[in-house]
N, C-alpha and C positions, 0 to 999 in steps of 0.2 A: 100569391102573393106574401107569403111568408119566405119564399123563396127569393124573393124579390128584394124584401124590405132586408131581411139578413147581410147580406153583404153592403148594402149601402151604412147599415148600422156600425159594420165591422171596419168600413173604410171611414166611416165618420169617427170612430173610438180612435182608429188608427193615426188617424190627422191629429186629434187630440192629445193624444201621448205624445207624437213626436213634437207637435207644437209646445207641448207644455215642458219637454226638454229641454227645446231650444230656449225657452222662457225662463227656464231655472238655472240654466248656465249664463244667461245674460244678468241674473239677478247677482249671482256668486261672482260675476266679473264686478259687479257694480260696488261690492261691499268695499273693497281698497279703496277706491277715489271717495266714497261717501265718509268712510271714516276719516279719511286722510284731511277731506273739507271740514269735516267738523272741529278738527285742531285748530284750523283757520278761523273758525267763529265762535272765539270764546262768549259765555253771556255777560261777562263785564264789559265788552265793545259795544260801543252803540248800533243801532239795529243797520243804519246803513253801512258801518263797516263790516258788521257780520255777513251783509250778504253779499258786499262786494267780496272779503275776503272768502266766503265759501264758496263762490261762482269761480273766482281764478284758480281757486287750490283744484276746485273740480275740474275746470277744462285744463288745467297743467298736467293732472295724473292721466287725463283719459288720452290727451295727447301723446304724453310718454310713454303709454301701454300701447299705442297705435304705430310707435315707431320701430320696434324690429318685424323685419320683414314676415318672422312666423306668425305675427297679429294677423297678418292679410290674407295670408296661406290658411291659417285656422280657421278664420271668419268665412272664406270661401268654402273650404271643406265642410264647415259645418251646415253653412246653408244648402249646399246642394244635398246633403245626406237627411237633413233634417227637417228642411223647408220645400225640398221638391224643385230647386232651383237648378239652372242648367249654366253656371257661370265657369267661365276660362279660368285654369289657373295661372297666377300672376305671372307675369313672363321675368326670366331670370337673364339678367344683362353679364354680356362678358366682364371679366376684368379692366376696370379702367374704361369702360364704355357706358353713358349713360344717355339712352337714347330717349328718354322720358325724364321729366324734372321729378327727383324723388319724393320731396316733401308734399307733391300732388298729391299721390296715392297716399300718404302718411295720413294728410290732413282728411283725405277722404277715408279711409279707415277709421280714423278718429270720427268723423260723422255717423260712420256706420254703427259704433259703439256706443253711442249717446241713444238712439231709439232701441237698439239692443237691450241696454241695461235698464232703461226707463219701463220699457213695458214688460220685460222680464220680471222685474220688480211688482210691478202691478198685478201682472197673470199670477206670479207665484203668491202674492198674498191674498187674490179674490177667490183665486183656487182652493184656495187651504181654508177660507170663510165660508165656501159655498160646500166643501165638503164636510167641514163639520158642524155646518147647520143640517145638512141632509142625515147625518150620524143621530145628532142631537132628535131631531124631528121623530125619526125612525124609530130610536129607544124609547124616546118616552111613550110612543104609541103600541110599542110591545108590551112595556110594562101595564097596559092596560088604562092609560092618561095619567094627567097629572099636570102640573105646572112646568111651563117651559121658560126658563129664564138665562136668556143670552144677548149679548151686546147693547143692554138696555131694554129689552123687550121683555113683557110679561105676559105671557099668552099660556091659556089653558087649554089642553088638549083632554076631551072627554073619552069614554071608552065607548061608547055608542057611533051611530053613523054620523053624529057630528062632529067626531073626532077625525074622519077619514081624510079631513083636508090634510094632517101631516104627513100622511103617506102622499099626496099631490105635492106638497111642499118639499118632501124629501126626494120624489124623481125631477122637479122643476129643478131643485140645486144640484143636482146630479148631471142634468142635460146641459146647465150653463157651465157648472165645471168643465164639459166637454168644448161647449162653443166657444167660451171665452178664449182659451190658447187658439182654437183653431182660427177665430177673427184676427187674432194678434198675430197667428203666422201669415196670414192673408196681407195683412199691412206690409208686414217685413219683405214678404216675397215680391210686394211691389217697389219697397225701397232698397232692395239688395242690388237690384243693376244699376242703379244709381249710382252708389257709393262704393260697389265691389268689382263692377263689368270692367274692362279695359279702359284705360284713357286712349283717346286718339292715337297718340304717338306709338303706344302698345300695339294697337292693331295693325298700325303700318309695320310695325315689327315683329308682331305676328305673320303677317302676310308673309314679309321678304323671309322669314325660319321657313316659312311653310313652302316657299319657292326653291329655297338651298334644299331641303328635304327632298323635294322632288327631282331636282337635277342631280343628286347624289343617286338618288335612287335607278333613275336613267344611266346615270354613267355606271352603276353596278353591273345594272342589266347589260349594258353593252359589253363588258369586261367580262362577265359569264359567259357572254355569246362567245367574245373570241377565244376565251381559256377552252370551253367545251367545243367549241369547233373545231380549235386546230387539234384536241386530244382525240376526236373521234376520226378525224381524217387521219393522223399520224397512225392511230390504232388500227384502223382498216387496211392502209397499206401494209403494217407491219404484218398483220394476221395474215393476207395473202402471200406474202413474202413467205413466213414460216409454212404455210402450205404447201408452198412449192418447194421448199426446201429440207423439209421433213423426211423424208428419204435419203436424198443423197448429199447432204449436209445437216446431220441433226444439229451438230454444234452450232451453226448460225443460226437455226432455226431456232435453238434454245436462245440465243441472243434476242432475237426479236420478241419472242414471247416475255423475256426479262424486261425489254425495252418497253413492251405495252404496260406491263404491270406498274413499272415507273411513272410513266406518263399519267395511268388513270389515276394513280396515287395522288400526285399532284394537282390533278384536276378535282379529286376529291375536294382537297384541301381548299383549293379556290372555290367549289362549292359549298362547304362549311365557311368560308368568311363570308362570302354572300350573302347567303341566308342567314346567317348570325346577324348581321347587319340589318337587313329587311325585317328582323324579328326586334328589332331594337333591343338585341342582347349583345353584350361583348364579344367581339369579335374573337374566335380560338386562335385566329392564325394573325400574327403583326403585321410585318411589312408587305406592302405590296410588291411583285417582282418589277427591277428595273433594270437599266441598261446593264448594270452589275450582274446581273443571271445570263448577259446575252449567250455567253458561252454554252451554258446547260441547257439553253432552247436551242442555238444550232445541233448541239451533240444529240439532241431528240430527234431532230428532223433527219440529220446522217443516220441514224440509226432504221429510219422507215425507208432507207434506199436511195436518199437523195444525195445528190452533189452539189456541196455548198462550198462557196469561196467567200471568206470573210473578210473584209479590210476595215483598220478602225485608224483614225487619224484624227489627233486633238486629245484635250483633256476629256475623255467621254466620261470618265468616273469623278467628275467634279462639276457637271452639268445641275440645274435645280431638280429637286425629288419629283416636282411635278412634270417638268417635261420629259424626265427619266423613265418615270413610270408610263406616261402616255406613250413615247417611242416605244419602249417594250413592248406594248398592245398593238402598234401599228405594225411593227418587224414580224410579233406573232401573226397577224391576219396575213400580212404579205406572204410569208413563208406557208400559212393555209392553203391559200390561194394556187401558191407554186405546187404544192403538193396535188391539190385538186384538180387542176384545169391544167398544168405543164408538163413535161416530159421525165421531171424528177433529175434530168442533167443540166450539168452548167448553170446553176442558181448562182447568181453575185449578187452579196448585200456589200453595202458601203455605206460606214457608219463616219461624221468627221464634223468635228467642233472647229469652228474656222471664223474669224471677223464677227462673233457674235451670232451666228447663226449654229443650229445642229441642223444638219442634212443628213437625211437617210434616202437613199437610193437602192433597188430591189429590181433585178431583171431576171427574167429566167424564158428559156425558148420554149415556144408554142408551135408543135408539128403539126399542120394543118393535114398533112396525109395521114397522121397517125389516127387521126379523129377525135384529137383531143380539143375540147371547149376551150377558148379563149374567156379569159374573165367577164369580159364585156357580153359575151353569147351565153352565159350561164343560163341553166334551165331554172325554172324559177324565182322568187324575189329575192336573192342574197340579201344581207345586211354588211356585207364585210367592208366594200368600199363606200356605204353611207355611213359605216362607224368611222371609218378613216377620214372621211371628210368632216365629221361632227369634230372628232378630238382635234384635228388639225383648225378647225375653225374656231374652236373655245380657246386655243394657244395661240389665236392671232399669226396663224403661219399659211403655208401655200401647199397644196397638193395635185400632183398633175399622174395622170395615169393614161396608158394607151399604148400602141405598138409602135414599135422602133424597128427598123431593118436590122436582121441578124448579120454578123459577121464570123466568117471562118477564121483558120488558124492563120491563114494568109492573107486575111483581109477582105477576100471577097464574099459578095451577097451569097446569103443561103435562103433556102425557102422556109416559111414559115415564120420567121421573124421572131422576134422576142417581147414579151410585156413587160413593161416599165412603170414600177411606180417609186415617184420620186416626192419626196415630203421635206420641206423646208420649215424649221419652226425658229423663230428668234427668241432669242434667250436674254434674262434683264440687264447684261450688260452689254448687249448691242444699243448704238447710240440712234 
């Protein structure tokens, strides 16, 4: 029984302490508006004017205290920590945007401060009186009895059995000193959602923000897949090349190993960036790669033993940042597929900006006799083509993939054909 009751008493005492702490803070907050309101109710004024002046001044000061954003944020934090509520943090609107009426939340915060201050003052005063009474009763009993004069009461405490009521009164006052702040905390806990919870417009904004965060995380996951997949594919091929050339061409093998080191370091940078964002920490790596880094991407692919012919047309360096970043990832995934499923020979990449469109075309030969898998025939559930389609769809573009007939040097048909990836992305300047 003792083991069962002790945790309950400890929990009750803890709730009483936290409730009293919240009430005491409310009482301290109420000092300023009460002191100011007393200045507007001088004794020489008529009673009606004193009441009106006191009420208006009190309301004005409370509303002024609720105007700063820190007031609402602090109220929510105190309620969550001391009252045990689970209120969401106030929404932070972007500069120049007001998805909800700011004065609505200010008035709601002011409405919360009223019961917080009122109950805080009552609880603080009442618990002080109860503790004082408990100490007086206990001290008189410990002295062997005597007169107890407090708050206009004149009581006599005997030293015998008839004076044991003083101990009961002391224990009762202590219990009430715990129960009063606990009850006040329960009342405020019921009122907190009414005044401090999100406004309907805030709830809508919170849902939209959560959806944007989920979309951002999905995009980062896709970027991580593209980057790491490209690096692993290139590194595997380069490692195989280095193993073949180790004996007869050590210089070329050393270049392949150096390329593996560089591509792995770049992949680690991408990994640090994505994990940093997913941990909601500041990214250690500033901008994401764009078409401005296309040359370095192609150079890494060439170091893997692939033959890549690149052709650019138009102001590729002037397209919007979003389209440039997504196009870079599309090219990266396309080159990864060419290395993984193609012959690594005759890869052709074309990036064109013309008539308000960004056009990316990538083709590579697929030799059926060599046993190479076509991208559409890959083993497992590859996410590359699905990721490309998703990126293009978000940019309101078009993507086409499939086999096309291969051409030789003199234009005759070749066996095996070529795999073609064609992406068309509209630019903001497009009509």
